TIMIBA-913732 format. One line per 8 residues: their letters; for each residue z, x, y of C-alpha. Coordinates in nm, 3 decimals, m for minus. Layout:
N
a = Z,X,Y; ...
//
This chain:
464
xxxxxxxx = m4.245,3.044,m7.961; m4.119,3.393,m7.841; m4.335,3.363,m7.535; m4.197,3.030,m7.454; m3.822,3.170,m7.496; m3.892,3.440,m7.258; m4.044,3.222,m7.006; m3.749,3.012,m7.000
xxxxxxxx = m3.529,3.305,m6.975; m3.716,3.420,m6.681; m3.704,3.072,m6.518; m3.330,3.046,m6.568; m3.288,3.398,m6.420; m3.488,3.294,m6.112; m3.287,2.983,m6.052; m2.949,3.138,m6.072
xxxxxxxx = m3.057,3.404,m5.846; m3.204,3.172,m5.578; m2.890,2.951,m5.570; m2.604,3.182,m5.623; m2.404,3.290,m5.302; m2.269,3.619,m5.469; m2.438,3.879,m5.664; m2.222,4.093,m5.914
xxxxxxxx = m2.265,4.455,m5.906; m2.356,4.511,m6.233; m2.647,4.656,m6.428; m2.955,4.431,m6.463; m2.978,4.212,m6.780; m3.164,4.372,m7.052; m3.166,4.083,m7.314; m3.131,3.701,m7.339
xxxxxxxx = m2.754,3.744,m7.431; m2.675,3.965,m7.155; m2.842,3.710,m6.928; m2.632,3.422,m7.086; m2.314,3.629,m7.055; m2.370,3.702,m6.688; m2.436,3.336,m6.605; m2.120,3.264,m6.797
xxxxxxxx = m1.915,3.488,m6.590; m2.064,3.369,m6.275; m1.973,3.025,m6.356; m1.609,3.131,m6.420; m1.584,3.310,m6.098; m1.728,2.995,m5.888; m1.477,2.766,m6.061; m1.166,2.989,m5.944
xxxxxxxx = m1.304,3.020,m5.611; m1.345,2.635,m5.606; m0.978,2.607,m5.713; m0.867,2.849,m5.440; m1.038,2.659,m5.178; m0.882,2.319,m5.303; m0.569,2.465,m5.302; m0.611,2.608,m4.928
xxxxxxxx = m0.743,2.275,m4.815; m0.453,2.094,m4.974; m0.221,2.325,m4.786; m0.376,2.300,m4.458; m0.368,1.898,m4.510; 0.018,1.910,m4.554; 0.053,2.132,m4.246; m0.151,1.865,m4.041
xxxxxxxx = 0.066,1.602,m4.164; 0.372,1.801,m4.102; 0.237,1.823,m3.733; 0.139,1.484,m3.689; 0.495,1.370,m3.789; 0.655,1.615,m3.569; 0.434,1.499,m3.270; 0.511,1.108,m3.329
xxxxxxxx = 0.898,1.220,m3.336; 0.846,1.407,m3.009; 0.663,1.087,m2.862; 0.946,0.877,m2.962; 1.199,1.115,m2.808; 1.014,1.137,m2.482; 0.991,0.786,m2.432; 1.340,0.734,m2.493
xxxxxxxx = 1.395,0.992,m2.233; 1.164,0.867,m1.993; 1.345,0.485,m2.041; 1.640,0.685,m1.959; 1.511,0.865,m1.653; 1.363,0.533,m1.509; 1.686,0.355,m1.539; 1.877,0.656,m1.366
xxxxxxxx = 1.604,0.658,m1.098; 1.649,0.288,m1.040; 2.023,0.345,m1.019; 2.014,0.642,m0.764; 1.751,0.437,m0.558; 2.015,0.167,m0.512; 2.297,0.430,m0.425; 2.068,0.578,m0.166
xxxxxxxx = 1.984,0.222,m0.022; 2.377,0.147,m0.019; 2.461,0.481,0.152; 2.188,0.501,0.396; 2.273,0.150,0.516; 2.643,0.291,0.537; 2.505,0.589,0.741; 2.320,0.350,0.965
xxxxxxxx = 2.637,0.149,1.023; 2.838,0.451,1.074; 2.597,0.618,1.330; 2.554,0.293,1.519; 2.749,0.424,1.820; 2.555,0.741,1.831; 2.182,0.608,1.791; 2.145,0.575,2.175
xxxxxxxx = 2.277,0.899,2.242; 2.063,1.089,1.950; 1.757,0.875,2.091; 1.820,1.004,2.433; 1.855,1.348,2.289; 1.531,1.329,2.127; 1.336,1.217,2.433; 1.481,1.486,2.648
xxxxxxxx = 1.413,1.741,2.362; 1.039,1.636,2.343; 1.019,1.689,2.694; 1.159,2.025,2.720; 0.941,2.110,2.417; 0.631,2.056,2.604; 0.787,2.268,2.906; 0.871,2.548,2.667
xxxxxxxx = 0.550,2.557,2.515; 0.371,2.699,2.818; 0.651,2.839,3.015; 0.640,3.212,3.127; 0.988,3.214,3.043; 0.901,3.171,2.667; 0.672,3.465,2.710; 0.993,3.671,2.770
xxxxxxxx = 1.238,3.484,2.502; 1.065,3.412,2.173; 1.179,3.158,1.932; 1.243,2.865,2.163; 0.966,2.629,2.033; 1.044,2.678,1.668; 1.403,2.589,1.731; 1.303,2.290,1.922
xxxxxxxx = 1.040,2.161,1.647; 1.326,2.189,1.427; 1.601,2.044,1.620; 1.380,1.746,1.733; 1.297,1.682,1.362; 1.680,1.684,1.262; 1.763,1.466,1.528; 1.489,1.210,1.431
xxxxxxxx = 1.585,1.223,1.050; 1.765,0.948,0.884; 1.924,1.142,0.619; 2.029,1.452,0.786; 2.302,1.507,1.047; 2.239,1.728,1.376; 2.519,1.969,1.422; 2.745,2.022,1.745
xxxxxxxx = 2.619,2.392,1.767; 2.241,2.270,1.768; 2.311,2.057,2.047; 2.493,2.336,2.232; 2.205,2.574,2.174; 1.952,2.312,2.310; 2.194,2.253,2.606; 2.177,2.647,2.645
xxxxxxxx = 1.783,2.659,2.639; 1.775,2.404,2.918; 2.008,2.579,3.132; 1.821,2.905,3.039; 1.487,2.731,3.177; 1.665,2.642,3.507; 1.844,2.956,3.590; 1.538,3.166,3.513
xxxxxxxx = 1.293,2.980,3.725; 1.477,3.115,4.039; 1.457,3.484,3.901; 1.239,3.778,3.980; 1.297,4.011,3.668; 1.097,4.282,3.483; 1.081,4.354,3.118; 0.828,4.518,2.887
xxxxxxxx = 0.602,4.294,2.688; 0.262,4.297,2.506; m0.034,4.219,2.718; m0.401,4.123,2.637; m0.679,4.270,2.842; m0.995,4.098,2.906; m1.153,4.370,2.655; m0.966,4.203,2.377
xxxxxxxx = m0.717,4.525,2.345; m0.328,4.489,2.351; m0.129,4.720,2.514; 0.235,4.750,2.645; 0.327,4.696,2.991; 0.586,4.655,3.240; 0.576,4.283,3.342; 0.713,4.140,3.661
xxxxxxxx = 0.805,3.744,3.615; 0.844,3.556,3.930; 1.021,3.260,3.808; 0.823,3.012,3.616; 0.554,3.050,3.897; 0.359,3.382,3.804; 0.368,3.699,3.592; 0.208,4.015,3.726
xxxxxxxx = 0.174,4.350,3.580; 0.018,4.654,3.749; m0.121,4.423,4.017; m0.303,4.204,3.762; m0.205,3.828,3.743; m0.131,3.705,3.399; m0.130,3.382,3.210; 0.051,3.250,2.897
xxxxxxxx = m0.025,2.959,2.663; 0.191,2.868,2.372; m0.116,2.849,2.145; m0.194,3.226,2.199; 0.183,3.347,2.200; 0.143,3.645,2.445; 0.061,3.751,2.788; m0.305,3.759,2.883
xxxxxxxx = m0.474,3.924,3.200; m0.680,3.667,3.377; m1.035,3.765,3.353; m1.090,3.749,3.726; m0.815,3.844,3.994; m0.745,3.700,4.319; m0.872,3.855,4.626; m0.793,4.232,4.756
xxxxxxxx = m0.498,4.136,4.977; m0.318,3.904,4.737; m0.342,4.189,4.460; m0.209,4.437,4.706; 0.094,4.217,4.773; 0.164,4.172,4.392; 0.168,4.537,4.353; 0.397,4.592,4.654
xxxxxxxx = 0.649,4.344,4.475; 0.620,4.550,4.152; 0.715,4.869,4.329; 0.973,4.732,4.547; 1.357,4.767,4.479; 1.513,4.531,4.737; 1.410,4.336,5.034; 1.186,4.036,5.106
xxxxxxxx = 0.812,4.048,5.006; 0.524,3.826,5.040; 0.334,3.751,4.716; 0.070,3.484,4.608; 0.228,3.220,4.382; 0.103,2.945,4.194; 0.298,2.608,4.272; 0.194,2.471,3.920
xxxxxxxx = 0.524,2.584,3.811; 0.584,2.606,3.445; 0.203,2.576,3.345; 0.215,2.946,3.421; m0.069,2.991,3.669; m0.324,2.731,3.595; m0.400,2.654,3.953; m0.459,2.985,4.056
xxxxxxxx = m0.676,3.054,3.755; m0.895,2.746,3.831; m0.918,2.882,4.199; m1.016,3.220,4.104; m1.266,3.094,3.840; m1.453,2.897,4.131; m1.794,3.045,4.166; m1.815,3.273,4.478
xxxxxxxx = m2.090,3.211,4.742; m2.302,3.488,4.600; m2.263,3.331,4.223; m2.366,3.004,4.355; m2.659,3.140,4.508; m2.760,3.332,4.226; m2.696,3.062,3.968; m2.816,2.750,4.158
xxxxxxxx = m3.067,2.852,4.436; m3.359,2.982,4.219; m3.687,3.156,4.319; m3.695,2.912,4.651; m3.341,3.041,4.751; m3.428,3.416,4.719; m3.753,3.335,4.931; m3.532,3.173,5.204
xxxxxxxx = m3.297,3.484,5.197; m3.566,3.712,5.239; m3.742,3.554,5.513; m3.406,3.520,5.683; m3.304,3.859,5.652; m3.645,3.954,5.817; m3.585,3.749,6.111; m3.237,3.923,6.142
xxxxxxxx = m3.374,4.266,6.084; m3.656,4.211,6.347; m3.424,4.060,6.589; m3.190,4.346,6.556; m3.462,4.601,6.596; m3.596,4.424,6.894; m3.252,4.384,7.047; m3.218,4.767,7.027
xxxxxxxx = m3.565,4.838,7.190; m3.519,4.595,7.465; m3.153,4.733,7.560; m3.319,5.077,7.600; m3.588,4.941,7.797; m3.354,4.736,8.007; m3.170,5.032,8.069; m3.466,5.236,8.188
xxxxxxxx = m3.557,4.951,8.398; m3.224,4.915,8.581; m3.231,5.293,8.630; m3.590,5.241,8.780; m3.456,4.959,9.033; m3.215,5.231,9.147; m3.465,5.509,9.167; m3.701,5.612,9.479
xxxxxxxx = m3.981,5.717,9.248; m4.190,5.528,9.005; m4.148,5.667,8.644; m4.395,5.547,8.386; m4.145,5.578,8.076; m4.056,5.224,8.174; m4.249,4.886,8.219; m4.130,4.857,8.589
xxxxxxxx = m4.234,5.214,8.661; m4.593,5.159,8.559; m4.609,4.839,8.747; m4.480,5.041,9.071; m4.724,5.320,9.001; m5.005,5.051,9.030; m4.893,4.965,9.372; m4.851,5.325,9.451
xxxxxxxx = m5.188,5.406,9.307; m5.347,5.114,9.552; m5.196,5.159,9.904; m5.483,5.055,10.101; m5.583,4.742,9.914; m5.542,4.413,10.096; m5.242,4.196,10.008; m5.431,3.949,9.770
xxxxxxxx = m5.582,4.217,9.561; m5.261,4.419,9.508; m5.100,4.077,9.418; m5.373,4.045,9.140; m5.338,4.397,9.038; m4.952,4.374,9.022; m4.995,4.053,8.815; m5.244,4.232,8.580
xxxxxxxx = m5.004,4.516,8.521; m4.700,4.258,8.456; m4.930,4.076,8.208; m5.016,4.421,8.006; m4.658,4.483,7.972; m4.530,4.139,7.881; m4.676,4.155,7.508; m4.505,4.471,7.438
xxxxxxxx = m4.186,4.317,7.562; m4.241,3.997,7.360; m4.355,4.144,7.033; m4.228,3.960,6.718; m4.071,3.679,6.909; m4.330,3.437,6.755; m4.256,3.570,6.408; m3.886,3.489,6.447
xxxxxxxx = m3.954,3.143,6.581; m4.184,3.068,6.278; m3.903,3.197,6.036; m3.638,2.986,6.219; m3.874,2.682,6.165; m4.014,2.744,5.825; m3.649,2.830,5.668; m3.542,2.452,5.678
xxxxxxxx = m3.864,2.358,5.537; m3.846,2.561,5.270; m3.485,2.469,5.210; m3.632,2.116,5.192; m3.884,2.229,4.950; m3.594,2.335,4.731; m3.431,1.998,4.761; m3.737,1.803,4.653
xxxxxxxx = m3.789,2.046,4.359; m3.431,2.003,4.236; m3.458,1.647,4.264; m3.761,1.648,4.061; m3.575,1.833,3.792; m3.295,1.594,3.785; m3.537,1.304,3.746; m3.704,1.465,3.500
xxxxxxxx = m3.358,1.525,3.283; m3.279,1.180,3.352; m3.624,1.067,3.190; m3.544,1.285,2.880; m3.150,1.267,2.835; m3.066,0.965,3.035; m2.792,0.935,3.301; m2.505,0.925,3.072
xxxxxxxx = m2.380,1.289,3.108; m2.384,1.412,3.449; m2.351,1.771,3.367; m2.703,1.773,3.245; m2.826,1.671,3.592; m2.572,1.894,3.796; m2.812,2.199,3.754; m3.102,2.027,3.949
xxxxxxxx = m2.857,1.876,4.204; m2.701,2.213,4.273; m3.046,2.368,4.339; m3.140,2.072,4.554; m2.813,2.119,4.781; m2.787,2.517,4.777; m3.141,2.545,4.889; m3.082,2.320,5.180
xxxxxxxx = m2.771,2.502,5.271; m2.959,2.852,5.240; m3.258,2.709,5.463; m2.995,2.582,5.759; m2.815,2.942,5.714; m3.134,3.117,5.744; m3.252,2.915,6.039; m2.934,2.945,6.227
xxxxxxxx = m2.949,3.309,6.286; m3.307,3.312,6.339; m3.262,3.084,6.620; m3.000,3.278,6.763; m3.187,3.596,6.727; m3.498,3.433,6.880; m3.300,3.324,7.196; m3.121,3.640,7.235
xxxxxxxx = m3.425,3.881,7.226; m3.635,3.616,7.446; m3.367,3.615,7.716; m3.362,4.002,7.700; m3.742,4.001,7.745; m3.746,3.758,8.001; m3.501,3.939,8.198; m3.708,4.253,8.212
xxxxxxxx = m4.017,4.055,8.293; m3.821,3.873,8.545; m3.728,4.202,8.708; m4.074,4.335,8.701; m4.214,4.003,8.899; m3.928,4.013,9.136; m4.016,4.393,9.219; m4.389,4.288,9.254
xxxxxxxx = m4.325,4.004,9.459; m4.131,4.222,9.692; m4.379,4.448,9.726; m4.618,4.205,9.795; m4.411,4.061,10.044; m4.363,4.402,10.233; m4.733,4.430,10.216; m4.803,4.115,10.400
xxxxxxxx = m4.533,4.147,10.639; m4.671,4.488,10.732; m4.994,4.351,10.763; m4.879,4.083,10.986; m4.706,4.295,11.207; m5.038,4.529,11.257; m5.244,4.240,11.350; m4.969,4.131,11.578
//
């Protein structure tokens, strides 16, 4: 029996230790009575805790109910306010409609005037946007935007001072377009840097600074140096105008007016001949240029040599003694070295001497003639190659975009031009050099014929 009681006590103790959420800091039980006492104390503590939890829960429930009641009251108040505001809004809409109609009726006589002002203001706004005068006088575009908006508004009334200011800007554009003025402003360089420069504005046509022509667009809002400038004489005249204090001066102007230099920009941006050759001729174009330069170089060298030879030949014609430093002298030496031969033999010897001198005089003439012939053929080859590229691009991309075919067409036309340009000076050089060599040969033949004629005449006299 005692063992059974001990076993039951141990079981109850283990059960309470397993399910209890709190452990009291007290000495372990040494008897069954103490164990029962601890269990009773734990039960009492748990009952008090449960009562506290119930009280807190009840308090929170009461608070939630209070909040719910307040929220419902606020919803009712907001709905009432919404109804009132809706009624007020509808009433105001009716009032606005009535007053707008009254304003429209009162402005009936001004509508035509305001419409005209709006149209003119829109036209001048587009002029002001890119005008060189706007680069000097800031704020005109912003005023015009606000002014046009007020003129077009149905609820706002444009003021007299605003109309007068618009009139002032129109007069300013008209007057300033006839002036040449200088002022200081920020100018953007092609490198991207911005610097302060003295700017000379020539009406609405052009602005120049330190010899550089400037451009202006409203989107950028400041003057810019054109990446490429006109030719040197135009720039020098611009510099002369900048440094002048009075008098009349010639200067290059862009007639596009308020656009501020777009025509000049397009002209100077047009590729030069060197750029067209570099970008559009290809390898064939460079070969044509090379052979053309070779023909010209050879022609110049031969012209110089034949000029020197012709001078020596002319001197030999006037001399009494043959000199072997020129072709004619060497031919005459043949006659002098054979004084006793018959006329036929002398004629053959002189003819042989002339034939020996002819190749040196006509040297490289054949090469110049060949170049003048093959240069157009090379140009034709480039034309065919360029057209083949065009057809290939049409096959791949279609014929809808002309810019795709522009490269092949440019190559075809440029090589043709280069071939003709190379052939013309080659033909001229060939004709010029040949005429000089033919003249020397003609002098040698003339002198040789004279020698033979005198020899034949002497022989006839001796026989007689």
